[in-house]
Residue, then its C-alpha position, 0 to 999 in steps of 0.5 A: m582254299i584249292f587253286i587249280t590251274a588246269k591245261f586243255r589242249v585241244r585237238p584243231e578240229d575243235a578248238d574254235t569251239w571249244p568255249r561252247i563245248a564246255a558250257d554246261f560243264t562250266e555254267a554248272t560248276r560255277a554253279e556249285p556253292g563252294c567254287l570261287w571261279f572258273d575261268w577258261s583263257r585260249s592261250l595267246d600262243d597256241p591257239t588249240e590251248y585252253v588253260l583253266v583257273e578254277a577255286f574252290r573254297d575248301d576241300a569239301a567243296g573241291a570233293a563236291h565238285v568231282q563227285s558231282a553229276h556235271f563233271r562225271e558226265a564232263q569226264r565222258t564227254l570232253p575227252p573226245h574233243l583233246a589232244e592229250t591229257p590235260r596237265i594241272v597244278n593243284a594246290t591249297v593256298p590260306q586265303q579266299d580271293w585273289s590278291h593285288l600284285g602290288e608291283m604293278a599297283v595302280p594308283g588309287d586303287e586299293 
C-alpha cells in the first residue's frame, strides 16, 4: 500500500473551521475505490496544525487519487487557507491494513 502522512499548517483564522473547509475533499477521497483510509487529526501542541494519515491500495490507486477532479479542486481551494506548504512522508509498505502494536497489547484483543 501507499502510506502517506502530511502536516498541514493552517492559517490561524481558519484553524477551527479546517475540517469543514476540507470536508468535500475528504469525503470524495474516502469514496475512492482504492482509498484504504483518509483521516485528519489536530495537533495537541499547535492548534493550527492538522495531520493527515492516508493510505491507498497500490500505485494505481495513488495515481487515480492525484488525477481526480476533487484533488484538482483541492489544489485550487485549500492553499488559500494554509500558512505554509504542507510537509509529507510518502512510503510504500508491504501490508494492506493496520497492524497491532504488540508492545501495548490489550489482553484478549487478537
